N, C-alpha and C positions, 0 to 999 in steps of 0.2 A: 624521444624520451622527455625532452624539455617541456612539451605541451602537457604530457601526462603528469610530470612533477609539478607543473604550475597549477594544475587542477587540484592536486593533493594539497598544495599550499593554500589555495582558495578555501578549501574545506577547513583546514586547521585554523587559519586566521579568522575565517567567518564564524566558526564556533567560539573562538576566544573573545572576539569583539562584538559581533552582531547578536550573539545569543544574550549577552549582558544588556545590550541596548534594547532588545526585544523584551527582556524581563523587566527592565526599567519602565518601558512604555506601558506594560501590563500593570505593573505595580504589585509585584509579589510581596507578600507580607507573612513572615513567619509567626506573627502573633495571632493570626487567624487560625482557628481550628478547621481541619479539613473534614470532608464528609466521611472519610475512613474512620475518624475518631468520633464524630458526633452521631453518625448513623450506623455504627458497627452492628451488623445483623448476623455475623457469622457465616454469610454466604457470598455476597458480592462486595459489601462494605467491610473490608478487613484491612487493618494497617499491616503493610509488609515493609521489609527493609528497603532502603534506597537501591542497593545493589540488585536485589531480586526484582524490583520494579523496572530497573533499567534492562536487565536481561530478558525478562518476560515481555516487555514492550517491544524490544528489538526483534524477538522471535515472532511476536504477533504480526508486526508490520512486514517482516522480511519473508514473504512466501517465495515462490519461484520468480516473482516479479522483478526484483533487482538484478537477478542473474539473466533471465530470459530477455528482459527489456534491454539489458546491456549488450548481449550478443546480437541483438537486432539493431539497437541504436548505433552501434559502432560502424555499421554499414554506411552511415552518413559521413564517416571519416573522422580524423582526429579532432574535429570541432566538438565532438561528443565529450572529450576530456575537459572542455571548458564549460559547455552548456549544462552538463550534469551537476558539477559542484556549484555553479552560479545559481542554477535553479533550486538546488537543495537548500542552499543557505538563505536565499532571499524569498523563496516561495514555499518549498516543501517543509522546511523546519519551522518557519513562521506559522504555516497552516497547522502543523501538528501541535505546536506549542499553544496556540490560541484555542484549538478545539479541546485540548486537554484541560487547560487552565480555566477557561470559561465554564467548563463542566464542574471543576472544583468550586468555582465561585457560585455556581447555581445548584448546590446540593447534590452533585453527582449526576446532573441531568444528562440524558443521552443526546446525540446529535439532533434527532428529530425534535426533541423538546426545546433545545436551544434555538432551533429555527422558529418554533412557535413564539418563544419569548421575545426574540429580537426582530423577526421578520413578519410575524403575524400568522393567524390561523389558516389563511388561504394557502400560503406557501407550505405550511405544515402538512396539510391534507395531501398535497401532491407529493411532497418530499418523502413522507413516511411510506407511501406505496413504492416509490422508486428505490429507496434504500432497502426496504424489506425484500423486494424482489431481487435486488443485486446481491444481498448477503445470502439469500437462499440459493441462488444460482452459483455463487462462489463456493459455498460449502459443498454443493453437489458435484461441481467440477473437480474439486480437490479430492473427493472420494475417488472419482474416476481417474484423475491424473496419478495420484499416489498409488492406487491399486494396480494400474497398468505397469508402472515402473517396478513395483515389487514383484508382480507376476513375471515380468521379463527377466529381471536381474537375479532373482532367487529361485524361481520355479521353471525357468527356461520356456515360458509360454510364448507362443507365436500367435495364437488366436485369443482375441480379447472380447469375443462375443459373449452376450449375457447368458447363453446356454452352456458355457464352459463352467463346470463345477468349481474349478480352482478360482476363477474370476468371481463367482458368486460368493465363495467363502471369504476371499480377501476383502471384497467390497463390504460384506456384512460385518466383518471384524472392525474395519475402519469406521463404519457408520455407528457401530455400538460404542466404540471409543469416543466418537464425537458426542454421543448422547450422554455418556457418563461424565465426560469432561465438562459438558454444559450444565449437567444436573448438579454435580457436586460443588461444594464451596470452593472458591478460587484458590484457597491455600492447600487443599487436599491433593489435587493432581497437578494443576498448572503451577502453583507456587512451589511444589517439590521438585518436579521434573523439568520444567521449562528452562530454568537457569542452566541445568546440565546440557540440555539439548542446544541451547544457544551457544554455550562454550564449544560444543562440537561443530556448530556452523562456523564459528570464528576460527577454530583449529583447521578446518578444511580450507578456508580462505588463506590462512597463514601459510599452509603447506604450498599453496599456489605461489605466494610471494617468495618463499624459499626457493621454489623452482625457477622463478624469474632470476634470482641472484646466482644460483649455482649452474643453471643451464643456459642462461641468456634469453632475452626476450626481444622480439623485433617490434618496436613501437614507433610509428611515424609521427612527425611533427606536423602542425597545422600548416596548410598551404593557403594563404589568403587569396591567391589567384584562382583557387579551386576549392572553395570551402565545402561545398556539398558534393560528396563523392558517391552518393548512393547509386548502386548499379541499375536500379529501376527508375532512377530520376525522381524519386519522391521528394516533394518540397519539404524543407525544414519546417516551415510554417504551413500547415499545422502538424505534419506527420511525425516529426521527431518528438514533439511534446505529447503526442498521443501514444507513441511507441514506448518511450522511456517514461513509465509512470512511477513505479516504485524505484527509489533511488534518486528521483527528481521531485515529483509531486504525485501523490495518490489520494484521492478522496476516500478510499477505503480506510486510510489511517485515522480519519475522524471518528470512525466507528470503534476503533481500537483504543485511541487515546482516552475515550470516555469510560472504557473499562478500567484502565489504570488510574483514572481520576478518583476512583473509589477505593484505592489502596495506598496512595501516597500519604505520608504522615505530615509533611509540611509543604507549603507553597514553594519554598526555595528548591525543592527537589525537581520541580517542573523543568528547569533549564537543562539539567542533565538527562532527565528521563525522556522528555518530548523533543526538545531541540537537539540534544546531543545524540540520541539514538537514530534520529533521522540522518544526521551527518555520518554516523557509522554505517548506516545502510547505504548511503551514497558512496562511501569509500569501498564497500563490498562491490557495488555496481561498477566502480571505476576499475577495480582489480580484474574482475571477470571480463570487462570490456577490453582491457589490455591483452588478456589471454586470447580473447576472440580475434583481436586484430592480428595477433601473431599467427594463429592457425589459418586465418583467411589469406594473409599476405603471402604465406609460404605454400598456399594451395594444399593444406593438410586435411581439408574437409571437402567431400564431394559437393558439387554445386547444388544438388537437390536437397542437401541437409543444412545449407547455410541459413543461419537464423533460427534453427530449431533447437530443441533440448539436446539433441545428439552432440552439439558443439560442446556442451558441458563435459561430456565423457571424453571428447578429444582433448580438451584443455587439461583435464585430470590425468589422462594417460601420458601427456607430453611433459607436464611440469611436476607431477607428484610421483614420488618413489613408488614403484609397483606394490610393495607390501603395505603402503599407506593409502592407496586409492579407495579402499573400502570406507575410509572416514568421509571422503567427499561423497561417495555413493549414499551412505546413510544420511548425511546432511541434506542431500537433494531430496531424499524420501521424506525426511522429517519436515522440511519446509512447507509443502502443501498441506500436510496433516495438521500441523500446529496452527497454521493460518485458518484452515477450514473450521476447526473446532471453536476458535475464538470468534470467527464470523458468526457461528451459531449462538455463541454466548452473547455476543452483541445484539443479535436479533431477538433472543429471549428477553434481554433487558429492555430493548426498545418497545417490544409488544407489551411487556409487563407494565411499563410506564404509561403506554397508551390506554391500557384497559384498567389501570389502577389496581394491579394485582401484586400484593406484597409477595416477595420472593423468599421470605423467611421460611414459609411452609413448603415442603417438598411437593405437596399436593398441587399447589398453585404453579410450581415449576413444571410439573407434568402436564398440566392443562395447556401449556404453551408448547412444550417439547414434543408431545405425541403428534399433534397435527403437523409440526415441522418435519418430524421423522417420516411420516407418510408422504409429505410433499417431496422430500429428497428421493425417496424410492421411486416416485412417479417420474421425476425429472431424469434420473439415471436410466430408467427403463426406456423412456422416450429418446434419450440421447443415444443409447446403444442401438435402437431400432432405426434411428434417423440421423446419421452422422452429419450430413450436409446441413440440415436445419440447425443442429446443435452448434456447428461451427459458426454459422451466421449469428446466432444468438450470443455466442461468446464474444464476437466482435462488437456487438451492441453493448455487451458488458464493459468492454474496454472504454467505449465512449461514455457510458454511464459512470464509470469509475472516476473519470476526469470531471464530468459534469457535477457530481455531488461535492466536489471540492469547492465549488464557487460559493455556496451559501455560507460556509465557514468564514471565508474571506469577507463576505458582506456583513455578517453579524458581528465579526470582530471589528470591522470598520465602524459600525454604529457604536459599539462599546468604547472604542478609542475616541470617537468624536464626542461622546458624552463627557469623557474625562478631559477633553481638550488636549489630547495627546496626538502623536503623529499617525493619523489615520491613513495617510498615503501608503504606509508600509504594508497595509493589507488591501487597500482599495486598488492599487495598481496591479498586483497579482490577480485579484479577482476579476478586474476588467480584462486583463490579458487572457485569462482562461475562458471568459465569455467569448472573446474573439476566436480563440483556438477551437473550442468545441463547436461553435456555430459554423465556422469555416470548414471544419472537418465534416460535419454531417451534411452540409450543403454540397461539398465537392466529392465526397467518397461514394463509391458504388453502393454501399450499404445504406446510404442516405438518399439524397436527391440527385446525385451524379451531375451537378451543375459544372459549368466551365470554371476553371480555377480562379480567374480574375474576377468573375462575377461573384463567386462565393466569398472572396476576400473583401470586395466592396460591400456586399450585403452584411458580412460579419462586422465590419467597421461601423456600419449604420446601427446594427443591433447593439453594439458595444456603447456607442454614444447615447442611444436611447436609454439603455440600462443605467448609465451614469446619470442622465438627466432625471430619470424616475427615482433613483436612489436619493439624489440631492433634494428633489422637490417634495417627496413624501416621507421617506424614512428619516432623513436628517432634520427635516422640519419638525417631525413629531418627537425627535430626540432632544430638541432644544428646551 
């Protein structure tokens, strides 16, 4: 329990002190007007209250990732209770803050446009393809994931084939909701319902905490003589940092921060909205990781279900009072749906910016949304007909998710360097994730399947070359 409580303390003190330091380095200024005020178009640029922005952003970034990542990451042992909060404070929250606030400073620019501004057009062309593909895949998978959960929980379906009429109906309704939520102004659907959905998520997590207190929870402390306890002997570097993305660091968040950059009224809100909500997401991951450790250590989950979404149900059944488990179930269903629709919203805004299409007109929004909708249908059909290939692409998505976090750290580094601020606070995490992603793709079977030591050495070389190139070309041009 001491290790778990130490992790919670890291999150609390990290937010209190490091968030203020991060804000100071950025130079938040309440006298500056935000894009929500200067560009108010009644669609994407709309001033919302600070509380709404906080709850909407938390729900946007907290898909199933912080829960599924936690129940998989805790297999490495109690070290997860330290790595998750340390990573969240010094990497994930910093990443989210700068991606959101640099968007605010650049007229609500999306992540791809920020890459063009700070890193150049060459990086932009590559990056927009990667990000667009990732968001499209993410939205498609969340139709698939949420639909199957609904079909199983509420309609007792055991077949999830595409020729099942129930499955077709559920998928169609979720996809239609995605389209409407993406099409409508942000204050009409997202602004009205997301705060309530987010409170439901927090309520479900709070019920698990109550269960810890009333029923007792078995949480191990860290054993420094055996730090890595993963049953499959996965290496902490890089596998832990690829497994626990949401809750520690997720590149997907950079596509969501830029949505909220168009709705905050003052720059001072950024610390609570971007840095603070990432810390809350990390707290959620810690709590579910603790619950997973309990069910694993007491052998309450069959071996074949360890690390899967079924662990969520086991935790709810054990710690939540029977007549309240429906809250956790609904929260788990809401999570992929609400992250999927904002993934599409982010994609629409990215493509609109790329093609210089004003989104004030619903006609222009439809020009982007209709092709996206057909693409989603195609991906889902392909996924249902070819599960093995889809599973492999999803693993590539996990790699891509961490990969797209790197540019945010790099352009934030250039921004801080120009201001003569502490650019190491973003440079070090950026270089660290270059090492993590390169070593992963070299060593993992979905990549080049190289020997572990060789992949680590090669990743170090790539990291040093990246640092050299950044200093030689980008820093020189920033002077």
